[in-house]
C-alpha positions in Angstrom: -5.8 -55.2 14.1 -6.7 -55.8 17.7 -7.7 -53.0 20.1 -4.4 -53.4 22.0 -2.4 -53.1 18.8 -4.3 -50.1 17.7 -3.8 -48.4 21.1 -0.1 -49.2 21.0 0.2 -47.7 17.6 -1.5 -44.5 18.7 0.7 -44.2 21.8 4.0 -45.1 20.1 5.8 -42.3 18.1 5.3 -42.5 14.4 7.9 -44.1 12.2 9.2 -41.5 9.7 10.2 -44.3 7.3 6.6 -45.5 7.0 5.2 -43.9 3.8 1.7 -43.8 5.2 3.0 -41.9 8.3 5.1 -39.6 6.1 2.0 -38.8 3.9 0.0 -38.2 7.0 2.6 -35.8 8.4 3.0 -33.9 5.2 -0.7 -33.3 4.8 -1.0 -32.2 8.4 -4.3 -33.9 9.0 -7.7 -32.4 9.6 -6.5 -30.6 12.8 -3.9 -28.7 10.8 -6.5 -27.8 8.2 -8.8 -26.5 10.9 -6.0 -24.4 12.4 -5.2 -23.0 8.9 -8.8 -22.1 8.3 -9.0 -20.5 11.7 -6.0 -18.3 10.9 -7.5 -17.3 7.5 -10.8 -16.6 9.2 -9.2 -14.4 11.8 -7.1 -12.5 9.3 -9.5 -12.1 6.4 -13.0 -12.7 7.8 -13.7 -15.7 5.5 -12.4 -19.2 5.0 -13.1 -19.2 1.3 -10.2 -17.3 -0.3 -9.7 -17.6 -4.1 -6.6 -19.5 -4.9 -5.0 -18.3 -8.2 -1.7 -17.6 -9.7 -1.2 -14.1 -11.1 1.7 -12.1 -12.6 0.5 -9.0 -10.8 1.4 -8.1 -7.3 -1.0 -6.1 -5.2 0.4 -3.7 -2.6 -2.0 -1.9 -0.1 -1.2 1.4 1.5 -3.8 1.7 4.3 -4.3 3.6 7.5 -1.3 5.7 8.5 2.2 5.4 6.9 4.4 4.5 9.8 8.0 5.8 9.6 10.7 6.1 12.3 8.2 6.2 15.2 5.9 3.3 16.1 2.3 4.3 16.2 -0.1 3.3 19.0 -1.6 -0.2 18.8 -5.1 1.0 17.9 -3.9 2.8 14.8 -4.1 1.0 11.4 -0.7 1.4 9.9 1.4 0.6 6.8 5.0 0.1 7.9 7.5 1.4 5.3 10.1 -1.2 6.3 7.5 -3.8 5.2 6.7 -2.1 1.9 10.3 -1.5 0.7 11.3 -5.1 0.6 8.1 -5.9 -1.3 8.9 -3.3 -3.9 12.5 -4.7 -4.3 11.1 -8.3 -4.6 8.6 -7.2 -7.3 11.3 -5.6 -9.3 13.6 -8.6 -9.1 11.0 -11.4 -9.5 10.8 -12.8 -13.0 7.3 -14.2 -12.3 5.8 -10.7 -11.5 5.1 -8.5 -14.5 3.4 -5.6 -12.9 2.4 -3.9 -9.6 -1.0 -2.6 -8.5 -0.9 -0.2 -5.5 -4.2 0.3 -3.7 -4.4 3.3 -1.4 -6.8 4.2 1.4 -4.5 6.2 3.7 -4.7 9.3 5.9 -1.1 10.1 5.3 1.7 9.8 7.8 5.5 10.1 8.0 6.8 12.4 5.2 10.2 10.8 4.7 8.8 7.2 4.8 6.1 8.2 2.3 8.6 9.8 0.0 10.9 6.8 0.3 8.0 4.5 -0.9 7.1 7.0 -3.7 10.7 7.3 -4.9 11.1 3.5 -5.1 7.8 3.1 -7.0 8.8 5.9 -9.5 12.2 4.2 -10.2 10.8 0.8 -10.9 11.2 -0.6 -14.5 8.1 -2.7 -14.2 4.7 -1.2 -14.9 3.0 0.3 -11.8 -0.6 1.5 -11.5 -2.1 3.1 -8.4 -5.7 3.2 -7.4 -7.0 5.6 -4.7 -10.0 4.2 -2.9 -11.6 6.1 0.0 -8.8 8.5 0.5 -5.2 9.3 -0.5 -4.5 12.1 1.8 -1.3 14.0 2.7 1.8 12.0 2.0 -0.5 9.5 0.1 -0.6 12.1 -2.7 3.1 11.5 -3.7 2.6 7.7 -3.4 -0.4 7.8 -5.7 1.3 9.9 -8.4 4.5 7.9 -8.3 2.9 5.2 -10.5 3.1 5.3 -14.3 -0.7 5.6 -14.3 -2.9 6.7 -11.5 -6.6 6.2 -11.0 -9.1 7.4 -8.4 -12.6 6.2 -7.5 -15.3 8.8 -8.1 -16.1 8.9 -4.4 -12.5 9.0 -3.1 -10.8 12.2 -1.9 -7.3 13.5 -1.6 -6.3 16.2 0.9 -3.4 18.6 0.1 -2.1 20.5 3.0 1.2 22.0 4.3 3.9 19.9 6.0 3.5 19.8 9.8 5.7 18.5 12.6 4.9 16.7 15.9 6.7 17.1 19.1 8.8 20.0 20.4 9.7 22.6 17.8 12.2 25.3 18.3 10.8 28.7 17.4 13.8 29.7 15.3 14.2 30.5 11.6 16.1 27.3 11.0 13.0 25.3 11.9 10.8 27.1 9.4 13.5 26.9 6.7 13.6 23.1 7.2 9.9 22.8 6.9 9.9 24.9 3.8 12.6 22.8 2.2 10.8 19.6 3.0 7.6 21.0 1.6 9.4 22.0 -1.6 10.6 18.3 -1.9 7.1 17.0 -1.7 5.7 19.6 -4.2 8.6 19.0 -6.6 8.0 15.3 -6.6 4.2 15.6 -7.1 4.6 18.1 -10.0 7.3 16.0 -11.6 5.1 12.9 -11.7 1.7 14.4 -12.4 0.1 17.0 -14.6 -0.5 19.6 -11.8 1.5 22.8 -11.9 3.7 24.1 -9.0 1.5 27.2 -8.7 -1.7 25.2 -8.5 -0.2 22.8 -6.0 0.8 25.6 -3.7 -2.6 27.3 -4.0 -4.3 24.1 -2.9 -1.8 23.6 -0.1 -2.2 27.1 1.3 -6.0 27.4 0.9 -7.5 28.9 4.1 -11.2 28.9 3.1 -12.1 25.2 3.0 -10.9 23.2 6.0 -12.3 24.2 9.4 -9.3 23.3 11.5 -6.5 23.2 9.0 -5.0 24.8 5.9 -5.4 23.0 2.6 -7.8 21.6 0.1 -9.8 18.4 -0.3 -10.1 17.2 -3.9 -12.8 14.7 -4.9 -12.2 12.1 -7.7 -13.2 14.2 -10.7 -11.5 17.3 -9.2 -8.2 15.5 -8.8 -8.4 14.4 -12.5 -9.4 17.9 -13.7 -6.4 19.6 -12.1 -4.0 17.0 -13.5 -3.1 15.4 -10.2 -4.5 12.0 -11.1 -4.7 10.5 -14.6 -8.4 9.3 -14.6 -11.4 8.3 -12.6 -11.8 4.6 -12.4 -12.0 1.4 -10.3 -10.5 -2.0 -10.1 -11.4 -3.1 -13.7 -9.9 0.0 -15.2 -6.8 -0.2 -13.1 -6.2 -3.9 -14.0 -6.9 -3.2 -17.7 -4.4 -0.4 -17.7 -1.8 -2.5 -16.0 -2.3 -5.5 -18.4 -2.0 -3.1 -21.3 1.4 -1.9 -20.1 2.5 -5.4 -19.5 1.5 -6.5 -23.0 3.2 -3.4 -24.6 6.5 -4.3 -22.8 6.3 -8.1 -23.7 
C-alpha cells in the first residue's frame, strides 16, 4: 500500500461491512482500553481488578444513608433509591444465590434505613451482614435484618434515641411522633436479633457514656454478648456462613 493510499484510508470513514473494520470497532482499540483503565483507576484506585463470576452479590452501606433530602457534596452517602433496586434485582436474579451486605455507616435517614432493612428481612435468598468500622444509628436495623450478622472485633455500633433536624414544634404531638418512630426501630431490632426490648432501651437512654449525646457505643464482642449481633468475624467467616446457607437451600 502506497503512502497516498494509506493516508486516504485513514481520512475516509470506515466501512462497516469490512470485517477488519468491524472487529476493530468492536474491540475499541488501544485508546478505548486506556480510557477504560483511566475510569477504573479513578473509581477504584487501581487498574488491576480481579475479574470473576460469582453467585454472591455484595452490597455496601457506607457513609450516611441518604433518604428524602440530598446530602452535601462532601458527604459520603448511600442513596436508598440506589439500594432498593439492587435488592429487588438480587431477589429476582436466577444467577445470584446469596447477598453479602458490608456496613461501615454513621447512620442517616430513619425511614430510608428502615426501608432497606425491611426489604433485606423479607428476602427469600440468604443474606449475611458484616459490620466493619462502624454500624451506627440506623445502621443497627440494617445489620440485624440479615439472616446472620457478623461484626469485626474492632468495629463499633452506636445505639441512641431518634432525633430530628430542622424546625420542630414544641408540642406534645411532636414528641409522640418521635416516640412512635423510636418504638418502630426498637421493635424491628428486637424482632430480628437476640437483644431484649428492655436492654435496647437501656442502651438507648444511657447518659453516662457519650459526652455530647445520649446512648451507648458497643464494640464487637459487646454487641455479640448482648445478642444484638450473632458473632464476631470477618470476610472469611461471613462468606463461609453465606455459602453454607446457599448449600443448605440447594
